[in-house]
C-alpha positions in Angstrom: -15.3 -14.9 -6.2 -12.3 -15.2 -8.5 -11.9 -13.2 -11.7 -12.8 -14.9 -14.9 -9.7 -16.3 -16.7 -8.8 -13.8 -19.5 -9.1 -15.0 -23.1 -5.6 -14.1 -24.1 -2.8 -16.2 -22.5 -0.6 -13.1 -22.5 -2.9 -11.5 -19.9 -2.0 -14.0 -17.3 1.7 -14.5 -18.1 4.0 -12.8 -15.7 6.2 -11.8 -18.6 3.3 -9.7 -19.9 3.6 -7.3 -16.9 7.2 -6.4 -17.4 8.5 -3.0 -18.6 11.9 -1.4 -18.7 12.4 1.6 -16.4 15.6 3.6 -16.4 17.0 3.7 -12.8 17.1 7.5 -12.9 13.3 7.6 -13.1 13.0 6.1 -9.6 12.2 9.0 -7.3 14.6 9.2 -4.3 13.0 12.2 -2.5 9.4 13.6 -2.6 8.7 16.9 -4.2 7.6 19.8 -2.0 4.9 20.8 -1.5 3.4 17.3 -1.7 0.7 18.3 -4.3 3.3 19.7 -6.7 3.9 16.2 -8.0 2.8 15.5 -11.5 -0.5 13.7 -12.3 -1.2 11.7 -15.4 -5.0 11.9 -15.9 -6.6 9.0 -17.8 -9.9 10.6 -18.9 -11.4 8.2 -21.5 -10.9 4.9 -23.1 -8.3 6.4 -25.5 -7.1 9.8 -24.1 -5.0 11.1 -21.2 -3.7 14.4 -20.1 -0.8 15.7 -18.0 -1.5 17.8 -14.9 -0.2 18.6 -11.4 -1.7 16.9 -8.4 -2.8 20.3 -7.1 -5.2 20.4 -10.1 -7.3 17.6 -8.5 -10.2 19.9 -7.6 -10.7 20.8 -11.3 -10.7 17.1 -12.3 -13.2 15.8 -9.8 -16.9 16.7 -9.5 -19.1 17.9 -6.6 -20.6 14.8 -5.0 -17.6 12.6 -5.6 -16.2 10.6 -2.6 -12.5 10.0 -2.0 -11.8 6.9 0.1 -8.5 7.0 2.0 -6.4 4.5 3.9 -5.6 6.0 7.3 -2.9 3.5 8.3 0.3 4.9 9.8 3.7 3.4 9.1 5.4 2.2 12.3 9.2 2.2 12.8 9.3 -1.4 11.6 13.1 -1.8 11.5 14.7 -2.7 14.9 18.3 -3.4 15.8 18.6 -5.9 18.6 21.2 -8.3 20.2 21.3 -11.9 21.0 22.3 -12.7 24.5 25.8 -13.5 23.1 26.0 -9.8 22.0 25.7 -10.6 18.3 23.6 -8.0 16.4 20.2 -8.9 14.9 18.2 -6.8 12.5 14.4 -7.3 12.8 12.0 -6.1 10.1 8.4 -6.2 11.3 5.9 -7.5 8.7 2.5 -8.1 10.3 0.8 -7.7 13.6 -0.5 -11.1 14.7 -2.1 -9.8 17.9 -1.2 -10.3 21.6 2.2 -8.6 21.0 3.1 -11.2 18.4 4.6 -10.1 15.1 5.6 -11.8 11.9 9.1 -10.5 11.1 12.1 -10.9 8.9 15.2 -11.5 10.9 18.8 -11.1 9.8 20.8 -13.2 10.3 18.0 -15.6 11.0 19.3 -19.0 10.3 20.4 -19.6 13.9 17.4 -17.9 15.5 15.3 -21.1 16.1 12.2 -21.3 18.2 13.0 -20.4 21.8 15.8 -17.9 21.0 15.6 -14.4 22.4 16.5 -11.0 21.1 17.1 -7.9 23.3 16.4 -4.3 22.3 17.5 -1.0 23.8 20.7 1.0 24.4 21.9 -1.4 27.1 21.6 -5.0 25.9 22.2 -6.2 29.5 19.2 -4.3 30.7 16.9 -4.4 27.6 13.8 -2.2 27.2 12.2 -4.9 25.1 12.7 -8.6 24.6 11.4 -10.8 21.8 11.2 -14.6 21.8 11.1 -16.6 18.6 7.9 -18.7 18.7 8.0 -20.3 15.3 9.3 -20.0 11.7 7.1 -19.0 8.7 7.8 -20.9 5.5 5.9 -18.5 3.3 8.1 -15.5 4.2 11.2 -17.3 5.5 10.5 -15.1 8.6 9.9 -15.7 12.3 7.0 -15.3 14.6 8.1 -13.2 17.5 6.5 -12.6 20.9 7.5 -9.2 22.3 7.7 -8.5 26.0 8.1 -4.8 27.1 10.3 -4.7 30.2 8.5 -1.8 31.8 5.0 -0.1 31.6 5.9 1.5 28.3 3.5 0.2 25.5 4.8 -1.9 22.7 4.1 0.7 20.0 5.7 3.4 22.1 8.8 1.2 22.3 8.8 0.7 18.5 8.6 4.5 18.1 11.6 5.0 20.4 13.8 2.1 19.4 12.9 1.6 15.7 13.2 3.5 12.5 10.7 3.9 9.7 11.8 1.7 6.8 12.0 3.0 3.2 11.6 0.7 0.2 14.9 -0.9 -1.0 14.8 1.1 -4.3 15.2 4.3 -2.3 18.9 4.4 -1.8 19.8 8.1 -1.7 17.3 10.3 -0.1 17.1 13.4 2.1 13.5 12.5 3.0 12.4 12.6 6.7 10.4 9.8 8.2 7.3 12.1 8.3 7.5 12.6 4.5 6.8 8.8 4.2 3.5 9.3 6.1 0.3 10.6 4.7 -1.0 13.8 6.4 -4.1 11.8 7.5 -2.2 8.8 8.9 -3.8 7.8 12.3 -3.9 4.0 12.8 -0.4 2.6 13.5 0.4 -0.8 12.0 1.7 -0.5 8.5 5.3 -1.3 7.5 5.0 0.6 4.2 3.1 3.7 3.3 -0.1 3.8 1.1 1.9 6.0 -1.3 -0.9 7.4 -3.4 -2.0 9.4 -0.4 1.4 11.0 0.0 0.4 13.7 -2.5 -2.4 15.3 -0.4 -2.0 18.4 1.7 -4.4 19.9 4.3 -4.8 22.9 1.9 -5.8 20.6 -1.0 -8.3 18.8 1.2 -9.8 22.2 2.1 -10.2 23.1 -1.6 -11.8 19.7 -2.3 -14.2 20.1 0.6 -15.2 23.5 -0.5 -16.2 22.2 -3.9 -18.2 19.4 -2.5 -15.9 16.4 -2.7 -16.4 14.1 0.3 -13.9 12.0 2.3 -14.1 8.6 3.9 -11.6 6.1 5.4 -10.7 2.5 5.6 -7.8 0.9 7.4 -5.5 -1.6 5.7 -2.2 -2.1 7.4 0.2 -2.4 4.5 2.3 -5.5 5.0 4.0 -8.4 3.2 1.0 -8.9 0.9 1.5 -5.5 -0.8 5.2 -5.8 -1.7 5.6 -9.6 -2.0 6.6 -10.2 -5.7 4.6 -12.4 -8.1 7.0 -15.2 -8.8 4.9 -17.7 -10.8 5.1 -17.7 -14.6 1.3 -18.0 -14.7 -0.1 -15.2 -12.5 -3.2 -17.4 -11.8 -0.9 -19.5 -9.6 0.0 -16.6 -7.4 -1.3 -16.6 -3.8 -1.8 -13.3 -2.1 -0.8 -13.0 1.6 -3.8 -12.0 3.8 -3.9 -8.4 5.1 -6.1 -7.1 7.9 -8.7 -4.5 6.9 -11.4 -2.4 8.6 -14.2 -1.2 6.4 -16.6 0.5 8.8 -20.4 0.7 8.6 -20.0 4.5 8.3 -17.8 4.2 5.3 -20.1 1.7 3.6 -23.1 4.0 4.2 -21.1 7.0 2.7 -20.3 4.9 -0.4 -23.9 3.7 -0.9 -25.2 7.3 -0.4 -22.6 8.6 -2.9 -23.6 6.1 -5.6 -27.3 6.6 -4.9 -27.1 10.4 -5.7 -24.9 9.8 -8.8 -21.6 10.6 -7.2 -18.4 8.6 -8.0 -16.3 6.6 -5.5 -12.6 7.3 -6.1 -10.1 5.0 -4.3 -6.9 6.7 -3.1 -4.4 3.9 -3.7 -4.5 0.2 -4.4 -4.8 -0.7 -0.7 -8.2 1.1 -0.6 -9.2 -0.9 -3.7 -8.2 -4.2 -2.1 -10.1 -3.3 1.1 -13.3 -2.2 -0.5 -13.4 -4.9 -3.1 -12.5 -7.5 -0.4 -15.4 -6.2 1.6 -17.7 -6.6 -1.4 -16.9 -10.2 -2.2 -20.4 -11.3 -1.1 -21.8 -9.4 -4.0 -22.4 -6.0 -2.3 -20.2 -3.8 -0.2 -20.7 -4.5 3.5 -18.9 -3.6 6.7 -16.0 -5.9 7.3 -13.2 -6.3 9.8 -10.7 -9.1 9.3 -8.2 -10.5 6.8 -8.6 -10.5 3.0 -6.3 -12.0 0.4 -8.0 -10.8 -2.8 -5.8 -11.0 -5.9 -7.2 -8.6 -8.6 -6.1 -9.1 -12.2 -7.6 -8.6 -15.7 -11.0 -10.2 -15.9 -12.0 -9.0 -12.4 -15.4 -7.2 -12.2 -15.1 -4.2 -9.8 -18.0 -3.8 -7.4 -17.2 -0.9 -5.1 -15.0 1.7 -6.8 -15.5 3.9 -9.8 -12.1 5.5 -10.2 -8.6 5.4 -8.8 -5.7 7.6 -7.8 -2.5 5.6 -7.8 1.3 5.8 -8.1 3.4 4.0 -10.7 4.2 0.4 -9.8 7.0 -2.0 -10.1 7.2 -4.4 -13.1 5.6 -7.7 -12.6 3.9 -6.6 -9.4 0.4 -7.6 -8.2 -0.4 -3.8 -8.1 0.4 -3.5 -11.8 -2.1 -6.3 -12.4 -4.7 -4.7 -10.2 -4.6 -1.4 -12.3 -4.6 -3.5 -15.5 -7.9 -5.0 -14.4 -9.3 -1.4 -14.4 -8.2 -0.1 -17.8 -6.5 -3.0 -19.6 -2.9 -4.3 -19.6 -1.9 -2.9 -23.0 -3.4 0.5 -22.2 -1.7 0.7 -18.9 1.7 -0.3 -20.2 1.3 2.3 -23.0 0.6 5.0 -20.4 3.7 3.9 -18.5 5.7 4.2 -21.7 4.5 7.8 -22.2 5.1 8.6 -18.5 8.7 7.5 -18.9 9.1 9.6 -22.1 7.5 12.6 -20.3 10.0 12.2 -17.4 7.6 11.2 -14.7 9.0 10.1 -11.4 8.2 6.5 -10.4 7.4 4.5 -7.3 6.8 5.5 -3.7 8.1 9.1 -3.8 7.1 9.5 -7.4 4.3 11.0 -9.4 0.6 9.8 -9.6 -2.1 8.7 -12.0 -5.8 9.5 -11.8 -8.0 7.0 -13.6 -11.4 8.6 -14.1 -14.6 6.5 -14.4 -14.8 7.3 -18.1 -11.6 5.4 -18.7 -12.6 2.2 -16.8 -13.3 -0.9 -18.7 -16.9 -2.2 -18.3 
């Protein structure tokens, strides 16, 4: 079901989701330890507080449930060669099954269907070969069919031959690839991290468990749908790219049990929001495995979640619109303005925000 169209035209104008961010506020390297990052806590319809992420046990309640995205970022950037010897850069976007991947290819103009790309230290005896099957007009990318040249699995070859990509706004970093993974990452397939989860440590999880906060998991392999910009002046014209999710029966049962006893469901990141709300589009949360392309913006009525932990998002992004649907666009932009004034760090390696249920618009 689509959200109701907001009354105010400004709420669905792309220009209404812009804000000015000084470049020096974009975090280039994560803090250590992970939970030393700052946390802006939105605790009512009109108030907020400043904390550290390690304060989370004092901000949640026994009986609450954190829902995490257990996807793992793969080394999605691969350097290959055409049979002529010319270099080709491949950036994996989305697993299409049967060793087929949607990918951005540079330079790609001459890589027409039927062309091949070789990967490995010896281009004449490649470890991996990809054939271009088709072009993709939505992303200007290519559909590639990968063929390992030995018994080594495709994901093992990606791990050996590729590198974990960082977002383009991270230009000067000392971060290791493992710092761009959550400590609970298990299911390989993402090309970008679910960054709200980067703040958690095993020690913090222990403290939360001791006080009675539960944990559950979904899988959403972060792909092109997450970072594809909104380009239409009227956001209602934006079409989300589908992303594969897995919301298990066990997770659904945990969420229903949490709500039945009065606990609160706190999504860790916008990917969890999209997965759970996508699985609840029939009116009630149900187990679901498959693609969703749910676009959440102001006017949407949340069905599955009660609160949210999230990072600070890019201007004009669908993620900014999703959070606006939770607490209101003007409120959110006001919080961003205060975060900038208070010297918060933005984007993937930046600080976080906790939106408690008391602050959510009903």
